[in-house]
Each structure stands twice: as structure tokens, then as C-alpha cells.
BADO-809628 format. One line per 3 residues: number of its first residue (from 1); their letters; for each residue x, y, z of C-alpha. Coordinates in nm, 2 decimals. Layout:
! residues N
NUM	A	X/Y/Z | ...;
***
This chain:
! residues 200
1	MQI	2.08/-3.33/-7.68 | 1.96/-2.99/-7.78 | 1.99/-2.84/-8.12;
4	RQR	2.07/-2.47/-8.07 | 2.07/-2.31/-8.41 | 2.17/-2.36/-8.77;
7	YLT	2.55/-2.32/-8.80 | 2.63/-2.34/-9.17 | 2.55/-2.53/-9.50;
10	VAA	2.80/-2.79/-9.63 | 2.84/-3.12/-9.80 | 2.82/-3.43/-9.57;
13	ADY	3.20/-3.50/-9.63 | 3.28/-3.15/-9.51 | 3.06/-3.18/-9.21;
16	LAG	3.24/-3.50/-9.11 | 3.58/-3.34/-9.16 | 3.47/-3.06/-8.92;
19	ERA	3.34/-3.30/-8.66 | 3.66/-3.50/-8.67 | 3.90/-3.20/-8.66;
22	PEA	4.13/-3.21/-8.35 | 4.02/-2.86/-8.25 | 3.65/-2.94/-8.26;
25	VIR	3.49/-2.87/-7.92 | 3.12/-2.83/-8.01 | 2.92/-3.12/-8.16;
28	HEY	2.70/-3.07/-8.45 | 2.42/-3.26/-8.62 | 2.37/-3.27/-9.00;
31	LDG	2.04/-3.27/-9.19 | 2.03/-3.24/-9.57 | 2.33/-3.01/-9.60;
34	EVW	2.26/-2.80/-9.30 | 2.47/-2.82/-8.99 | 2.32/-2.75/-8.65;
37	AMA	2.52/-2.66/-8.34 | 2.42/-2.86/-8.03 | 2.38/-2.68/-7.70;
40	GES	2.44/-2.82/-7.35 | 2.19/-3.02/-7.14 | 2.00/-2.97/-6.82;
43	LEH	2.07/-3.16/-6.50 | 1.76/-3.36/-6.55 | 1.85/-3.45/-6.91;
46	STI	2.20/-3.56/-6.81 | 2.07/-3.76/-6.51 | 1.81/-3.95/-6.72;
49	CTN	2.07/-4.02/-6.99 | 2.31/-4.16/-6.73 | 2.04/-4.37/-6.56;
52	LIY	1.93/-4.51/-6.90 | 2.28/-4.61/-7.01 | 2.35/-4.77/-6.67;
55	LIV	2.03/-4.98/-6.69 | 2.09/-5.09/-7.05 | 2.46/-5.17/-7.01;
58	GQL	2.40/-5.40/-6.71 | 2.13/-5.59/-6.89 | 2.33/-5.64/-7.21;
61	RGK	2.62/-5.81/-7.04 | 2.68/-6.15/-7.21 | 2.45/-6.07/-7.50;
64	PCR	2.54/-5.99/-7.86 | 2.43/-5.63/-7.83 | 2.61/-5.32/-7.69;
67	ALS	2.51/-4.98/-7.57 | 2.69/-4.67/-7.72 | 2.74/-4.33/-7.56;
70	PNM	2.59/-4.01/-7.70 | 2.92/-3.94/-7.87 | 2.86/-4.20/-8.13;
73	KVR	2.70/-4.06/-8.45 | 2.42/-4.24/-8.63 | 2.36/-4.19/-9.00;
76	TTP	2.03/-4.25/-9.19 | 2.15/-4.20/-9.55 | 2.48/-4.07/-9.68;
79	AGL	2.34/-3.72/-9.76 | 2.06/-3.72/-9.51 | 2.07/-3.71/-9.13;
82	YSY	2.38/-3.75/-8.90 | 2.28/-3.73/-8.53 | 2.41/-3.80/-8.18;
85	PDL	2.13/-4.00/-8.01 | 2.12/-4.00/-7.63 | 2.14/-4.38/-7.64;
88	TVV	2.22/-4.62/-7.92 | 2.22/-5.00/-7.90 | 2.37/-5.21/-8.18;
91	CGE	2.34/-5.58/-8.21 | 2.59/-5.81/-8.38 | 2.88/-5.65/-8.58;
94	PVF	2.86/-5.27/-8.60 | 2.86/-5.13/-8.95 | 3.02/-4.79/-9.00;
97	HDD	2.99/-4.51/-9.26 | 3.37/-4.53/-9.33 | 3.70/-4.64/-9.19;
100	HRD	3.69/-4.38/-8.91 | 3.44/-4.60/-8.73 | 3.26/-4.31/-8.57;
103	VLV	2.93/-4.31/-8.77 | 2.71/-4.61/-8.71 | 2.47/-4.71/-8.98;
106	NPT	2.30/-5.02/-8.83 | 2.15/-4.93/-8.49 | 1.89/-5.16/-8.33;
109	VIA	1.76/-4.93/-8.06 | 1.77/-4.55/-8.04 | 1.65/-4.34/-7.74;
112	EVL	1.61/-3.97/-7.72 | 1.55/-3.77/-7.40 | 1.32/-3.48/-7.49;
115	SPT	1.40/-3.12/-7.43 | 1.18/-2.82/-7.49 | 1.40/-2.71/-7.79;
118	TEA	1.42/-3.05/-7.95 | 1.09/-3.23/-7.89 | 0.93/-3.12/-8.21;
121	FDR	1.24/-3.23/-8.41 | 1.27/-3.56/-8.22 | 0.90/-3.64/-8.29;
124	GTQ	0.90/-3.51/-8.64 | 1.18/-3.48/-8.89 | 1.43/-3.69/-8.69;
127	WIR	1.18/-3.98/-8.63 | 1.09/-3.98/-9.00 | 1.45/-4.01/-9.09;
130	YQQ	1.53/-4.28/-8.83 | 1.25/-4.50/-8.99 | 1.47/-4.52/-9.30;
133	IAT	1.72/-4.73/-9.10 | 1.64/-5.09/-9.19 | 1.80/-5.24/-8.88;
136	LSD	1.62/-5.01/-8.63 | 1.36/-5.21/-8.43 | 1.28/-4.97/-8.14;
139	YLL	1.26/-4.59/-8.09 | 1.21/-4.44/-7.74 | 1.11/-4.08/-7.65;
142	IAQ	1.17/-4.01/-7.29 | 1.03/-3.70/-7.12 | 1.23/-3.51/-6.86;
145	NRP	0.96/-3.30/-6.70 | 0.74/-3.59/-6.60 | 0.76/-3.98/-6.59;
148	LIE	0.67/-4.07/-6.95 | 0.83/-4.30/-7.20 | 0.69/-4.34/-7.55;
151	HFV	0.79/-4.66/-7.73 | 0.78/-4.73/-8.10 | 0.84/-5.10/-8.21;
154	RQT	0.88/-5.20/-8.58 | 0.64/-5.47/-8.68 | 0.71/-5.75/-8.94;
157	DGH	0.50/-5.56/-9.20 | 0.71/-5.25/-9.15 | 0.45/-5.05/-8.95;
160	WLY	0.53/-4.92/-8.60 | 0.35/-5.02/-8.29 | 0.31/-4.73/-8.03;
163	SLA	0.29/-4.77/-7.65 | 0.32/-4.53/-7.36 | 0.43/-4.58/-7.00;
166	GNL	0.35/-4.28/-6.77 | 0.37/-4.40/-6.42 | 0.68/-4.47/-6.20;
169	TES	0.54/-4.81/-6.12 | 0.55/-4.92/-6.49 | 0.83/-5.06/-6.70;
172	VEI	0.91/-5.06/-7.07 | 1.00/-5.39/-7.23 | 1.24/-5.38/-7.52;
175	AAI	1.20/-5.73/-7.66 | 1.46/-5.69/-7.94 | 1.74/-5.67/-7.69;
178	DCH	1.57/-5.85/-7.40 | 1.59/-5.55/-7.17 | 1.33/-5.37/-6.95;
181	LPL	1.33/-5.02/-6.82 | 1.15/-4.96/-6.48 | 1.05/-4.59/-6.49;
184	AEV	1.14/-4.55/-6.12 | 1.50/-4.63/-6.22 | 1.51/-4.43/-6.54;
187	YER	1.39/-4.13/-6.33 | 1.60/-4.19/-6.02 | 1.70/-3.86/-5.86;
190	IAF	1.47/-3.66/-6.07 | 1.23/-3.42/-5.89 | 0.92/-3.33/-6.09;
193	AGE	0.73/-3.01/-6.03 | 0.54/-3.03/-5.71 | 0.68/-3.37/-5.62;
196	ETA	0.98/-3.51/-5.44 | 1.28/-3.67/-5.61 | 1.21/-4.02/-5.74;
199	PT	1.34/-4.28/-5.50 | 1.70/-4.40/-5.51;
***
């Protein structure tokens, strides 16, 4: 999603109360007391997100993991980051921030589709915060202006292994959830500059 601008400064509890209000129509992310309004998404961003969810959901059938929509919030620490990842996968029993069951604290995989206004945040502050989540095994950054998926995998020593797939003939393997992402299918119906739409 796209972070548009800083909206206000509040405590985490007040932020959650605002997000849960019946009249709330705009989603916001929270970082260290600051609330950021989220803008809409491009056709390409929306298409890639839908393709991604479709691919993952089909491969998780019969497995102890489930994919969650971009409407599920993820928390790093109680007073730190609350975000809406483009795709979240949780394995085993979901653990939530509170009884509302709308803020997940034990994701296994998080994927973000990059936008011009969010790329620096997704690569920087947000990625640093996501690393605080002990259950997180994989983080994916997916470009929308070219076929490119960057994949970070947590190693047993706590370090992260980086790999990159940048061709529509390649696939990304997510061993933690036994899923693979063919780039041709992630980017189905996406037309890159100077190229025709990826095959359907």
C-alpha cells in the first residue's frame, strides 16, 4: 500500500480505537506514535497483489498455514509498528495483539509490493522493524514497474540471506511454507514500459 502523509500523533491504543471505529473509511499505519494515512493503489499494484494472493492460497490448501488479506494488521512491538502488509502468511495458530483478533503478532511470511512513495520505507524502517518479529522467516519485496522479486530468508543464526529473481522465466521458492512463485504468474496481465502484457 502507499503511505500518503502523517495524519496525527497518538498512543497505540488510541490508534487502534480509531482504526476499529465503525465510521473509519481510510486505513492508517502506526509507527512510534505517529499515524500515517494510506493512499489508494495503482492498477499494477492491485493486480500484482491479487495474483500473489491467488498463487499462495492455492498452494497452502491442506497445509498448516494460511494467507491473510491486506486488511489484516501486523504488529512488531506494542508501541512500535502496526502495518497492513500486502500479503501475510501465518503458520499454526494465529496469535493476536488482543481479543479483537485484528492485529497479528506471529506472521511467518510478509510480502510488500513496492510503490514509488513507499519503496524507501519498505526497504528501510519497515524492514528493520519486521526483523523484530521472531516468527518471521521470509520477507519479499515485489517491484511493480519491472519483473523483480527480492527475497530475504532468516537463517538459523539470525542473519538474513538475500536473493533476487528478475526474469519472467524464474521462480521464487519459499521453503518455510513450501510454495513457489513463478514470476510470469505474479506479473500476469502486467504491461511493463516498452513491453507487452505478461502472458495469461
